[in-house]
DRENPA-3360 file (N, C-alpha, C; in nm, 2 decimals, always signed):
BEGIN
1 = MEKYTKLL = +7.99/-10.45/-3.18/+7.97/-10.47/-3.04/+8.02/-10.60/-2.99 ~ +8.01/-10.70/-3.08/+8.06/-10.84/-3.04/+8.21/-10.84/-3.00 ~ +8.29/-10.76/-3.07/+8.43/-10.75/-3.04/+8.45/-10.70/-2.90 ~ +8.38/-10.60/-2.86/+8.40/-10.54/-2.73/+8.34/-10.63/-2.62 ~ +8.23/-10.69/-2.65/+8.17/-10.78/-2.56/+8.26/-10.90/-2.52 ~ +8.32/-10.96/-2.62/+8.41/-11.07/-2.60/+8.53/-11.02/-2.52 ~ +8.58/-10.91/-2.55/+8.70/-10.85/-2.48/+8.67/-10.83/-2.33 ~ +8.56/-10.77/-2.30/+8.52/-10.75/-2.17/+8.48/-10.87/-2.09;
9 = QNECILAE = +8.42/-10.97/-2.16/+8.39/-11.10/-2.09/+8.52/-11.17/-2.06 ~ +8.61/-11.17/-2.15/+8.74/-11.24/-2.12/+8.81/-11.18/-2.00 ~ +8.79/-11.05/-1.98/+8.85/-10.99/-1.86/+8.76/-11.00/-1.74 ~ +8.65/-11.06/-1.75/+8.55/-11.07/-1.64/+8.51/-10.94/-1.58 ~ +8.49/-10.84/-1.67/+8.44/-10.71/-1.62/+8.31/-10.67/-1.68 ~ +8.24/-10.76/-1.75/+8.12/-10.72/-1.82/+8.00/-10.79/-1.75 ~ +7.91/-10.71/-1.70/+7.79/-10.76/-1.64/+7.67/-10.74/-1.73 ~ +7.56/-10.81/-1.71/+7.45/-10.79/-1.80/+7.39/-10.65/-1.79;
17 = TDLDSLGL = +7.41/-10.59/-1.68/+7.36/-10.45/-1.66/+7.45/-10.35/-1.74 ~ +7.56/-10.39/-1.79/+7.65/-10.30/-1.86/+7.61/-10.29/-2.01 ~ +7.52/-10.38/-2.06/+7.50/-10.39/-2.20/+7.44/-10.27/-2.26 ~ +7.35/-10.20/-2.19/+7.30/-10.07/-2.25/+7.41/-9.97/-2.27 ~ +7.50/-9.95/-2.17/+7.61/-9.86/-2.18/+7.70/-9.90/-2.29 ~ +7.73/-10.03/-2.31/+7.82/-10.08/-2.41/+7.75/-10.05/-2.55 ~ +7.62/-10.07/-2.55/+7.55/-10.04/-2.68/+7.56/-9.90/-2.72 ~ +7.55/-9.80/-2.62/+7.56/-9.66/-2.65/+7.71/-9.63/-2.70;
25 = YCMHLQIA = +7.80/-9.69/-2.64/+7.94/-9.68/-2.69/+7.95/-9.72/-2.84 ~ +7.90/-9.84/-2.87/+7.91/-9.89/-3.00/+7.83/-9.80/-3.10 ~ +7.72/-9.75/-3.06/+7.64/-9.67/-3.15/+7.71/-9.54/-3.18 ~ +7.77/-9.48/-3.08/+7.84/-9.35/-3.11/+7.97/-9.38/-3.19 ~ +8.03/-9.49/-3.17/+8.15/-9.52/-3.25/+8.11/-9.54/-3.39 ~ +8.00/-9.61/-3.42/+7.95/-9.63/-3.56/+7.91/-9.50/-3.62 ~ +7.85/-9.41/-3.55/+7.81/-9.28/-3.61/+7.93/-9.20/-3.65 ~ +8.03/-9.20/-3.56/+8.16/-9.13/-3.59/+8.23/-9.19/-3.71;
33 = EEAAEELK = +8.23/-9.32/-3.72/+8.30/-9.39/-3.83/+8.23/-9.36/-3.96 ~ +8.09/-9.36/-3.96/+8.02/-9.33/-4.08/+8.04/-9.18/-4.12 ~ +8.04/-9.09/-4.03/+8.06/-8.95/-4.06/+8.20/-8.93/-4.11 ~ +8.30/-9.00/-4.05/+8.44/-8.99/-4.10/+8.45/-9.03/-4.25 ~ +8.38/-9.14/-4.28/+8.38/-9.19/-4.42/+8.33/-9.08/-4.52 ~ +8.22/-9.02/-4.48/+8.16/-8.92/-4.56/+8.25/-8.79/-4.57 ~ +8.31/-8.76/-4.46/+8.40/-8.64/-4.46/+8.52/-8.67/-4.55 ~ +8.57/-8.79/-4.57/+8.68/-8.82/-4.65/+8.65/-8.79/-4.80;
41 = KGVVRECR = +8.52/-8.78/-4.83/+8.48/-8.76/-4.97/+8.50/-8.61/-5.01 ~ +8.54/-8.53/-4.91/+8.57/-8.39/-4.94/+8.45/-8.30/-4.95 ~ +8.38/-8.30/-4.85/+8.25/-8.22/-4.85/+8.28/-8.08/-4.79 ~ +8.40/-8.04/-4.76/+8.43/-7.90/-4.72/+8.43/-7.81/-4.84 ~ +8.36/-7.70/-4.83/+8.35/-7.61/-4.95/+8.43/-7.48/-4.91 ~ +8.51/-7.44/-5.01/+8.59/-7.32/-4.99/+8.55/-7.22/-5.11 ~ +8.55/-7.09/-5.07/+8.53/-6.99/-5.18/+8.65/-6.91/-5.18 ~ +8.70/-6.88/-5.30/+8.83/-6.81/-5.32/+8.80/-6.68/-5.40;
49 = DEDGKIYY = +8.88/-6.58/-5.38/+8.87/-6.46/-5.46/+8.96/-6.48/-5.59 ~ +8.97/-6.37/-5.67/+9.05/-6.38/-5.79/+9.20/-6.41/-5.77 ~ +9.25/-6.38/-5.65/+9.39/-6.40/-5.61/+9.41/-6.54/-5.56 ~ +9.31/-6.62/-5.54/+9.32/-6.75/-5.49/+9.31/-6.76/-5.34 ~ +9.29/-6.65/-5.27/+9.28/-6.64/-5.13/+9.14/-6.69/-5.08 ~ +9.14/-6.77/-4.98/+9.01/-6.82/-4.93/+8.94/-6.71/-4.85 ~ +8.82/-6.68/-4.88/+8.75/-6.58/-4.80/+8.62/-6.65/-4.73 ~ +8.59/-6.77/-4.76/+8.48/-6.84/-4.70/+8.50/-6.99/-4.70;
57 = VETPPLLK = +8.49/-7.05/-4.58/+8.49/-7.20/-4.57/+8.37/-7.24/-4.50 ~ +8.30/-7.33/-4.57/+8.17/-7.39/-4.51/+8.21/-7.51/-4.43 ~ +8.18/-7.51/-4.31/+8.20/-7.63/-4.23/+8.08/-7.72/-4.24 ~ +8.10/-7.85/-4.29/+7.99/-7.94/-4.31/+7.93/-7.98/-4.18 ~ +7.80/-8.00/-4.17/+7.73/-8.05/-4.05/+7.79/-8.19/-4.01 ~ +7.84/-8.26/-4.10/+7.90/-8.39/-4.07/+8.01/-8.38/-3.97 ~ +8.09/-8.27/-3.98/+8.20/-8.25/-3.89/+8.15/-8.24/-3.74 ~ +8.04/-8.17/-3.72/+7.98/-8.15/-3.59/+7.93/-8.29/-3.54;
65 = IYNEASAA = +7.87/-8.36/-3.63/+7.82/-8.50/-3.59/+7.94/-8.59/-3.56 ~ +8.04/-8.58/-3.64/+8.16/-8.66/-3.61/+8.22/-8.63/-3.47 ~ +8.24/-8.50/-3.45/+8.30/-8.45/-3.32/+8.22/-8.49/-3.20 ~ +8.08/-8.47/-3.21/+8.00/-8.51/-3.10/+7.99/-8.66/-3.07 ~ +7.99/-8.74/-3.18/+7.98/-8.88/-3.17/+8.12/-8.94/-3.11 ~ +8.23/-8.88/-3.16/+8.36/-8.92/-3.11/+8.37/-8.89/-2.96 ~ +8.33/-8.77/-2.92/+8.34/-8.74/-2.78/+8.26/-8.83/-2.69 ~ +8.13/-8.86/-2.74/+8.05/-8.95/-2.67/+8.10/-9.09/-2.66;
73 = AMKWGAQF = +8.16/-9.13/-2.77/+8.22/-9.27/-2.77/+8.34/-9.27/-2.67 ~ +8.42/-9.17/-2.67/+8.53/-9.17/-2.58/+8.48/-9.17/-2.43 ~ +8.38/-9.10/-2.41/+8.32/-9.09/-2.27/+8.27/-9.23/-2.23 ~ +8.19/-9.30/-2.32/+8.14/-9.43/-2.29/+8.25/-9.53/-2.28 ~ +8.35/-9.52/-2.37/+8.46/-9.61/-2.38/+8.54/-9.61/-2.25 ~ +8.56/-9.49/-2.19/+8.63/-9.47/-2.07/+8.57/-9.55/-1.96 ~ +8.44/-9.57/-1.96/+8.37/-9.64/-1.86/+8.41/-9.79/-1.85 ~ +8.46/-9.84/-1.97/+8.50/-9.98/-1.98/+8.65/-9.99/-1.98;
81 = GFTPVSRK = +8.72/-9.88/-1.97/+8.87/-9.89/-1.97/+8.93/-9.90/-2.11 ~ +8.86/-9.84/-2.21/+8.91/-9.85/-2.35/+9.01/-9.75/-2.38 ~ +9.04/-9.66/-2.29/+9.15/-9.56/-2.31/+9.26/-9.59/-2.21 ~ +9.39/-9.56/-2.25/+9.50/-9.59/-2.16/+9.48/-9.52/-2.02 ~ +9.43/-9.40/-2.01/+9.42/-9.33/-1.88/+9.31/-9.40/-1.80 ~ +9.19/-9.43/-1.87/+9.08/-9.49/-1.79/+9.10/-9.64/-1.75 ~ +9.19/-9.70/-1.82/+9.22/-9.85/-1.79/+9.26/-9.87/-1.65 ~ +9.34/-9.78/-1.59/+9.38/-9.80/-1.46/+9.27/-9.79/-1.35;
89 = NVPVPKKK = +9.16/-9.72/-1.39/+9.05/-9.70/-1.30/+8.94/-9.81/-1.31 ~ +8.96/-9.90/-1.40/+8.86/-10.01/-1.42/+8.91/-10.14/-1.35 ~ +8.85/-10.18/-1.24/+8.90/-10.30/-1.17/+8.88/-10.42/-1.25 ~ +8.99/-10.50/-1.26/+8.98/-10.62/-1.34/+9.01/-10.73/-1.24 ~ +8.92/-10.83/-1.22/+8.95/-10.94/-1.13/+9.07/-11.02/-1.18 ~ +9.14/-11.07/-1.08/+9.26/-11.15/-1.11/+9.21/-11.29/-1.15 ~ +9.27/-11.34/-1.26/+9.24/-11.47/-1.31/+9.32/-11.57/-1.23 ~ +9.25/-11.69/-1.20/+9.33/-11.80/-1.14/+9.42/-11.86/-1.24;
97 = PAESKLQA = +9.54/-11.88/-1.21/+9.63/-11.94/-1.30/+9.58/-12.08/-1.34 ~ +9.60/-12.12/-1.46/+9.56/-12.25/-1.51/+9.64/-12.36/-1.44 ~ +9.57/-12.47/-1.41/+9.64/-12.58/-1.34/+9.73/-12.65/-1.44 ~ +9.85/-12.67/-1.40/+9.95/-12.74/-1.48/+9.91/-12.89/-1.49 ~ +9.96/-12.96/-1.59/+9.94/-13.10/-1.61/+9.99/-13.18/-1.49 ~ +10.10/-13.14/-1.44/+10.16/-13.21/-1.32/+10.07/-13.19/-1.20 ~ +10.02/-13.07/-1.18/+9.93/-13.05/-1.07/+9.80/-13.13/-1.08 ~ +9.75/-13.13/-1.20/+9.62/-13.21/-1.23/+9.64/-13.35/-1.20;
105 = LMNKRADR = +9.75/-13.41/-1.24/+9.78/-13.55/-1.21/+9.80/-13.58/-1.06 ~ +9.87/-13.49/-1.00/+9.89/-13.51/-0.85/+9.76/-13.49/-0.78 ~ +9.68/-13.39/-0.82/+9.55/-13.37/-0.75/+9.46/-13.49/-0.78 ~ +9.46/-13.55/-0.90/+9.38/-13.66/-0.93/+9.42/-13.78/-0.84 ~ +9.55/-13.80/-0.83/+9.60/-13.91/-0.75/+9.56/-13.89/-0.60 ~ +9.58/-13.76/-0.56/+9.55/-13.73/-0.42/+9.40/-13.76/-0.38 ~ +9.31/-13.73/-0.48/+9.17/-13.76/-0.46/+9.14/-13.90/-0.43 ~ +9.21/-13.99/-0.51/+9.19/-14.13/-0.49/+9.25/-14.19/-0.36;
113 = EGVFKVA = +9.37/-14.12/-0.32/+9.44/-14.18/-0.21/+9.41/-14.10/-0.07 ~ +9.33/-13.99/-0.08/+9.31/-13.92/+0.04/+9.43/-13.84/+0.09 ~ +9.52/-13.80/+0.00/+9.64/-13.73/+0.03/+9.60/-13.58/+0.01 ~ +9.68/-13.49/+0.07/+9.66/-13.35/+0.05/+9.68/-13.31/-0.09 ~ +9.61/-13.21/-0.14/+9.62/-13.16/-0.28/+9.74/-13.06/-0.29 ~ +9.79/-13.04/-0.40/+9.90/-12.94/-0.43/+9.82/-12.81/-0.46 ~ +9.86/-12.71/-0.39/+9.80/-12.58/-0.41/+9.88/-12.49/-0.51;
% end
């Protein structure tokens, strides 16, 4: 969650009221990742006849958990612009450009002399 919190804070689009939604996103993402790790262990069971043809495949419950958690994570992630399509719908405030060293020196001098500042 810290990774996403920093990312959203840097873009100035995270409010304190968003933390519950961000927590749900992270929770679903973690559930999906844990289910995916278990699925990698090969928990799918197949039954074959004498000719080697598959006549029964058992779908593990973890696959359903993975699919539901992934879908929920994508839904919540879209709220924060974590997908390419949703990113265009999340308003990002424009950052002020950093003041250059020259501008800082000129503005400092202008403060002392009562001259107009460089914008």
